[in-house]
LOFI-421596 format. One line per 3 residues: for each residue x, y, z of C-alpha. Coordinates in steps of 0.02 Angstrom, whole numbers. Layout:
<rs>
X,Y,Z  ...
</rs>
This chain:
<rs>
975,9796,4812  1068,9632,4793  977,9507,4684
938,9334,4754  1020,9210,4634  888,9072,4653
720,9050,4739  741,8865,4787  901,8762,4803
917,8578,4843  1067,8525,4948  1123,8353,4889
1219,8308,5046  1206,8278,5232  1291,8316,5398
1383,8477,5437  1407,8532,5256  1220,8519,5221
1185,8624,5376  1318,8750,5326  1248,8772,5149
1070,8786,5215  1120,8927,5333  1185,9030,5187
1025,8994,5091  925,9056,5241  1030,9214,5252
999,9250,5068  812,9215,5082  821,9060,4971
704,8914,5005  808,8761,5053  774,8578,5013
862,8440,5108  874,8258,5056  897,8114,5175
916,7926,5185  827,7816,5310  980,7827,5423
966,8017,5426  779,8036,5455  810,8131,5618
970,8218,5565  994,8405,5601  1002,8454,5417
829,8382,5391  755,8489,5529  850,8644,5474
787,8647,5294  622,8718,5234  580,8555,5144
653,8380,5160  638,8233,5040  677,8051,5073
786,7979,4935  817,7800,4988  885,7677,5117
1042,7699,5221  1164,7631,5093  1245,7781,5005
1236,7700,4834  1047,7689,4853  1023,7866,4920
1155,8003,4919  1244,7925,4769  1085,7897,4669
1087,8030,4533  909,7995,4477  842,8010,4654
929,8177,4679  864,8251,4516  689,8185,4547
688,8265,4720  742,8430,4643  608,8418,4510
469,8375,4634  514,8518,4752  537,8649,4616
721,8673,4650  807,8782,4520  981,8727,4573
1070,8583,4660  1215,8616,4778  1316,8455,4799
1421,8504,4951  1577,8396,4955  1597,8209,4944
1460,8097,4873  1414,8165,4698  1500,8334,4712
1632,8291,4580  1528,8170,4478  1497,8224,4297
1341,8114,4292  1251,8229,4415  1302,8385,4318
1241,8307,4156  1077,8248,4233  1044,8420,4305
1076,8500,4136  955,8381,4050  822,8421,4181
847,8608,4162  919,8623,4339  1076,8721,4378
1220,8620,4449  1314,8728,4576  1487,8680,4518
1599,8677,4366  1555,8612,4194  1565,8430,4142
1731,8456,4050  1818,8520,4207  1744,8380,4312
1803,8247,4190  1979,8315,4165  2014,8353,4348
1925,8195,4405  2064,8093,4325  2231,8137,4403
2328,8071,4254  2233,8179,4130  2242,8327,4250
2432,8318,4263  2451,8322,4075  2325,8465,4058
2408,8582,4184  2584,8545,4123  2535,8630,3960
2500,8788,4061  2674,8791,4139  2617,8722,4306
2753,8613,4386  2706,8431,4423  2788,8297,4530
2907,8181,4436  2829,8011,4405  2731,7910,4279
2549,7950,4241  2478,7857,4092  2311,7770,4066
2304,7580,4077  2466,7547,4170  2476,7368,4233
2567,7312,4389  2720,7259,4289  2727,7431,4206
2718,7518,4374  2850,7405,4452  2968,7442,4308
2932,7628,4317  2968,7632,4504  3144,7571,4469
3169,7717,4348  3090,7847,4463  3183,7785,4617
3116,7744,4789  3024,7800,4889  2870,7816,4779
2687,7853,4808  2552,7743,4730  2397,7845,4692
2227,7801,4617  2188,7906,4464  2006,7928,4514
1937,7994,4678  2025,8097,4809  2047,8124,4995
2201,8013,4999  2093,7857,4984  2194,7710,4919
2361,7801,4921  2509,7692,4972  2685,7751,5018
2815,7625,4960  2996,7632,5016  3067,7475,4939
3039,7361,4790  2977,7214,4895  2835,7321,4965
2768,7376,4796  2669,7222,4736  2561,7215,4893
2540,7405,4891  2477,7397,4712  2352,7261,4754
2287,7358,4904  2275,7521,4807  2181,7439,4663
2058,7354,4781  2020,7515,4874  2008,7618,4714
1892,7494,4631  1778,7486,4782  1777,7673,4815
1781,7747,4640  1739,7604,4521  1907,7631,4436
2068,7543,4487  2185,7643,4373  2345,7688,4466
2496,7798,4438  2660,7833,4527  2744,7989,4593
2908,8018,4679  2881,8032,4866  2935,8208,4913
3040,8222,5072  2970,8327,5215  2812,8362,5113
2697,8507,5153  2521,8504,5083  2471,8679,5028
2315,8718,4928  2246,8874,4847  2064,8926,4842
2006,8994,4674  1845,9073,4611  1805,9084,4426
1650,9157,4344  1574,9124,4173  1642,9288,4105
1827,9246,4113  1859,9315,4287  1975,9209,4395
2043,9255,4567  2131,9161,4705  2093,9188,4889
2261,9141,4961  2322,8973,5020  2282,8850,5157
2408,8738,5246  2341,8561,5262  2499,8467,5311
2432,8392,5472  2359,8231,5404  2330,8057,5469
2341,7921,5338  2324,8054,5202  2165,8124,5281
2173,8307,5332  2148,8341,5517  2201,8522,5548
2197,8660,5416  2247,8842,5427  2258,9001,5324
2377,9071,5278  2521,8946,5278  2661,8984,5401
2786,8917,5273  2765,9032,5123  2837,9205,5100
2743,9339,5003  2837,9305,4840  2798,9119,4842
2619,9156,4896  2594,9262,4740  2676,9132,4627
2576,8985,4692  2415,9087,4679  2452,9131,4499
2489,8947,4461  2321,8898,4536  2232,9022,4423
2320,8946,4272  2259,8775,4325  2080,8840,4330
2102,8921,4160  2167,8758,4085  1993,8679,4097
1883,8833,4083  1837,8816,4265  1686,8902,4342
1637,8911,4525  1738,8878,4683  1882,8756,4670
2042,8711,4758  2210,8676,4679  2321,8566,4788
2511,8578,4786  2651,8483,4869  2793,8587,4939
2953,8520,5016  2989,8598,5185  3172,8593,5135
3138,8698,4978  2985,8805,5017  3001,8908,4859
2968,8754,4751  2793,8682,4730  2715,8543,4626
2536,8521,4566  2447,8369,4641  2264,8386,4595
2116,8503,4584  1962,8476,4691  1816,8535,4586
1703,8577,4733  1695,8664,4899  1824,8598,5022
1796,8539,5200  1920,8672,5257  1840,8819,5167
1792,8907,5332  1972,8961,5366  1975,9051,5199
1808,9132,5238  1872,9196,5405  2030,9276,5334
1946,9350,5179  1773,9394,5247  1689,9308,5099
1549,9179,5104  1608,9049,4978  1439,8965,4966
1361,9130,4918  1497,9155,4788  1460,8982,4718
1276,9021,4703  1304,9189,4618  1427,9116,4494
1308,8972,4456  1170,9100,4424  1281,9182,4292
1338,9334,4392  1514,9400,4366  1633,9412,4513
1603,9575,4605  1789,9599,4645  1960,9572,4566
2125,9501,4626  2184,9668,4691  2032,9677,4804
2074,9515,4896  2153,9548,5066  2196,9422,5201
2160,9476,5380  2229,9381,5529  2246,9193,5542
2120,9050,5553  2139,8866,5605  2014,8724,5588
2005,8557,5678  1900,8413,5612  1800,8323,5746
1776,8139,5706  1677,7999,5789  1830,7892,5814
1928,7823,5960  2114,7873,5962  2144,7744,6098
2081,7602,5987  2178,7640,5830  2054,7777,5778
1917,7651,5747  1748,7730,5708  1640,7755,5861
1452,7735,5859  1325,7797,5985  1189,7925,6015
1224,8104,6066  1154,8112,6242  1204,8293,6271
1311,8418,6177  1408,8574,6221  1488,8666,6075
1609,8809,6105  1574,8992,6071  1658,9158,6100
1761,9287,6008  1841,9217,5851  1759,9046,5870
1651,8962,5737  1577,8787,5739  1509,8701,5584
1414,8554,5657  1305,8413,5595  1255,8337,5762
1126,8373,5896  1074,8302,6063  961,8151,6049
1020,8108,5873  1115,7946,5834  1288,7954,5759
1267,7870,5590  1407,7749,5545  1354,7723,5365
1452,7875,5303  1604,7982,5341  1641,7994,5529
1660,8184,5533  1540,8261,5658  1589,8444,5659
1727,8571,5629  1791,8689,5762  1870,8844,5687
1962,8987,5773  2016,9157,5705  2144,9272,5781
2245,9427,5740  2395,9312,5716  2434,9126,5716
2476,9116,5901  2310,9192,5950  2213,9081,5830
2296,8923,5899  2266,8978,6079  2082,9009,6042
2067,8840,5956  2143,8751,6105  2019,8837,6219
1874,8796,6104  1919,8612,6097  1934,8605,6286
1758,8678,6297  1684,8547,6178  1584,8405,6257
1506,8266,6153  1424,8144,6274  1364,7977,6210
1505,7934,6090  1693,7937,6093  1775,8069,5982
1948,8136,5940  1924,8306,6025  2053,8286,6164
2177,8210,6039  2155,8365,5930  2187,8477,6081
2351,8384,6115  2399,8398,5932  2377,8586,5917
2474,8609,6079  2625,8513,6011  2785,8617,6008
2821,8581,5825  2643,8624,5772  2647,8786,5872
2813,8830,5791  2749,8786,5616  2874,8643,5597
2764,8511,5518  2741,8402,5366  2616,8272,5307
2707,8134,5402  2709,8216,5575  2549,8137,5640
2587,7964,5572  2761,7974,5651  2714,8041,5821
2526,8050,5849  2461,7895,5759  2447,7794,5919
2372,7840,6086  2388,7715,6226  2227,7674,6317
2214,7761,6484  2118,7702,6635  1993,7816,6719
2073,7939,6839  2031,7943,7023  1938,8106,6993
1829,8022,6862  1798,7868,6969  1747,7973,7118
1640,8087,7008  1546,7939,6932  1519,7857,7102
1455,8018,7180  1341,8048,7031  1267,7874,7052
1255,7905,7241  1163,8068,7207  1041,7986,7087
1004,7844,7206  984,7963,7352  858,8065,7253
762,7910,7203  764,7839,7378  706,8001,7456
552,7995,7348  500,7813,7353  612,7706,7462
608,7674,7651  747,7735,7764  826,7563,7772
856,7561,7582  923,7738,7566  1110,7741,7523
1159,7838,7680  1258,7701,7761  1147,7721,7916
1128,7568,8026  1091,7530,8208  1267,7550,8268
1411,7604,8158  1369,7670,7981  1428,7562,7837
1494,7644,7676  1401,7611,7513  1502,7524,7378
1493,7565,7193  1581,7465,7057  1642,7591,6927
1725,7507,6779  1781,7365,6892  1850,7480,7027
1765,7486,7197  1726,7660,7262  1651,7673,7437
1545,7822,7485  1491,7870,7661  1369,8010,7692
1265,8119,7573  1342,8165,7404  1358,8349,7450
1464,8306,7605  1534,8131,7585  1689,8031,7624
1753,7923,7481  1884,7788,7461  1948,7700,7305
1978,7513,7322  2065,7490,7490  2129,7668,7501
2101,7792,7639  1937,7885,7646  1943,8071,7610
1815,8211,7601  1724,8239,7436  1570,8334,7381
1467,8340,7222  1356,8484,7167  1247,8469,7012
1186,8610,6901  1046,8585,6777  1078,8621,6592
1060,8803,6542  989,8757,6371  896,8606,6302
1014,8470,6241  1162,8532,6344  1239,8422,6478
1216,8448,6664  1369,8515,6756  1447,8424,6904
1563,8518,7021  1673,8395,7115  1766,8453,7270
1909,8333,7305  2080,8355,7386  2060,8542,7399
2017,8560,7214  1855,8597,7124  1838,8506,6957
1704,8539,6828  1630,8396,6727  1493,8394,6597
1385,8242,6635  1250,8133,6557  1180,7961,6593
1140,7816,6477  1066,7677,6582  1205,7606,6689
1338,7710,6601  1393,7880,6664  1472,7997,6536
1593,8127,6605  1675,8259,6495  1816,8376,6543
1944,8471,6438  1869,8401,6278  1878,8219,6331
1718,8120,6355  1734,7956,6448  1600,7823,6478
1607,7744,6651  1503,7589,6679  1417,7558,6846
1405,7371,6875  1284,7297,6999  1305,7131,7088
1206,7032,6959  1309,7102,6815  1474,7062,6900
1419,6884,6938  1364,6856,6758  1530,6921,6692
1629,6808,6808  1528,6656,6754  1555,6704,6571
1742,6718,6604  1743,6542,6675  1649,6477,6521
1781,6558,6410  1924,6470,6496  1991,6397,6333
1942,6546,6224  2123,6581,6184  2134,6409,6101
1979,6445,5994  1984,6634,5968  1838,6723,5889
1866,6868,5770  1736,7004,5797  1715,7165,5701
1787,7311,5799  1666,7430,5712  1505,7429,5613
1546,7426,5428  1557,7328,5266  1661,7174,5231
1770,7223,5082  1879,7067,5070  1898,6892,5140
2074,6838,5086  2054,6659,5152  1932,6518,5119
1833,6430,5254  1922,6273,5311  2093,6338,5261
2241,6335,5380  2309,6505,5428  2463,6562,5520
2459,6683,5666  2449,6859,5595  2370,6810,5429
2231,6926,5371  2063,6838,5381  1934,6976,5352
1947,7160,5301  1808,7274,5362  1784,7453,5302
1684,7591,5386  1692,7779,5378  1832,7776,5249
1943,7663,5356  1997,7483,5326  2030,7368,5473
2114,7200,5452  2060,7059,5567  2205,6939,5584
2221,6763,5652  2286,6773,5832  2353,6594,5824
2392,6465,5691  2246,6352,5652  2096,6314,5542
1981,6459,5499  1792,6462,5491  1723,6616,5402
1549,6683,5439  1542,6830,5317  1570,6869,5134
1626,7025,5039  1486,7153,5036  1407,7097,5199
1360,7231,5324  1423,7192,5499  1380,7262,5669
1500,7315,5805  1569,7158,5890  1485,7042,5764
1569,6872,5747  1650,6866,5574  1767,6716,5589
1843,6591,5708  2013,6509,5711  2023,6336,5789
2200,6330,5854  2324,6192,5815  2345,6067,5956
2511,6138,6014  2441,6316,6016  2287,6255,6111
2395,6169,6241  2495,6328,6267  2338,6431,6281
2258,6312,6405  2414,6312,6512  2415,6502,6512
2230,6508,6553  2252,6395,6704  2348,6533,6791
2206,6659,6774  2143,6721,6941  1954,6722,6962
1909,6844,7101  1791,6782,7235  1624,6864,7262
1627,6994,7401  1455,7060,7444  1452,7195,7578
1302,7218,7692  1242,7367,7588  1287,7388,7405
1223,7495,7262  1141,7351,7168  992,7447,7101
1027,7542,6941  1021,7727,6986  887,7830,6903
949,7951,6769  961,8132,6825  826,8249,6763
946,8320,6633  971,8150,6554  785,8113,6549
742,8266,6446
</rs>
């Protein structure tokens, strides 16, 4: 009989990783304790655990980063061990030390390993003594900007500026010429100081056509160390991993063995225990050469792909190692079976520069099927919290080979519907269908070169018709129950019927007849037959299904309603479509008239909820068009708000302030010449006249039954 390593374990994290760890605890029969901030009171990990403890307000530094609060929660709930997940305090020696003082097991490596590998400069020196190759560069404590600028000349451009503390690519700056370096150093120090409390920097040579390949290791307290093969993590956006797979399509068996052995030497160099990941940089031009970058002293986000190809539960292995058990297998017992690929689902809008997206999950459909796994931290009815990392879930696919795994992942992403917030799901589906990705021709710059921008797209005719017919259906249902015949949206009149008009995102869609047998027209186009059939959700929290018959095709949409907004999802893409009534349109037109000279006095509003990290200008100062006025950070992303015209700036925020989506943060009063130009341009703006048909869908349609539940 297999012994249970602990009776109670506290999970010091949130979101999908907290849910994932709790599921292993449940499988092993271990009592689970969740912790939560005020922002996460209704989060799925709280409901999933056996016990949940509040540890503070929404701000991470007052909750998930509060060592004392975590240890006190463990003490009060009788937890024998603390599993830190990843992020937050997972690589913080202070938590490991506090647990040790309290007689609680920290599920991770010892303090020495955390301290050495937590400083990239120290780590590079440590592994070099164990014959592990490192990237050429300069890595010394206390380097000033002048030292780094001089070193860059010796190393040769391009170079990579990297913070010594932290990880995840945060603060890294690629520099290709000497004139770019001073600003890159300032930016890197600011980000590093804010994120890690340490602005120490070092430089490395920027490797051409870089591939990011990492090796999973396990090490027990009895000297046993094994590696579990490698993962390819080259598909990154701004140094943040997006797609990961195991094994790498680049390495041959000889290199795979060599890089695995090097990873084990890295673990040995610090007496490592537990699960860890050693990250290497490999040039696609010389795939037999690899260089040590860093070691992540925790579980990785992408650990599921390793689990799927090895058949091991890495969380269980962590728990058993932390309980003092030796590894139950050796290196010769490790076998890789098939191929696995993971896609990270983020609450971000690819059509708005990947800005974080807020909202509430109205309805959710997650994929399933052979070879499909979803690690999720969201649920229907739960708000998407913008105080932390924007990752919502991970969709993982396994196959007998890489082609099958990618095909299954594409299908799984197409079957994913998150209604209530914009996400990157359809962008991910496009990425994994790219010819170079399918062929394995990729490096860490591919996304930034070719997939970093996605032009906004207007709603398709299918979506416009679908939203209008859904509103028509809702209003018909409501009218049938409570309204007289004259108010029902049938178009019936004494004489010739009149179509009902719906304004969908500013586009007029006319509908004549019942939704199940209607004729529709978009704007002034010709009317054509269309029909809408609705199916109720099969399970609580799932979206309703709309089947739209149009132009001889039948299209399937997942649907949900949020007031006057209709959410339609198809092929992984969720789009909000706003239904505007007459009063709303009139108010917007009047507001547009009031803003006639807005271009001469532009307002700067935050494009996302977040924290003001810098205000490079002073109130009352004169700025040029394009100057940075305010820098807002949210979900690990910085966004610079720049002056759209030259003028005098008025600032309404200060560093450290929390801002809401669309909050006014500054205003630039344009110079007289800029104002004159703007006013002249504005005078040519067409203001449409009001056109009120005899019958129009002015009343806000009632939500369908699925959306009310």
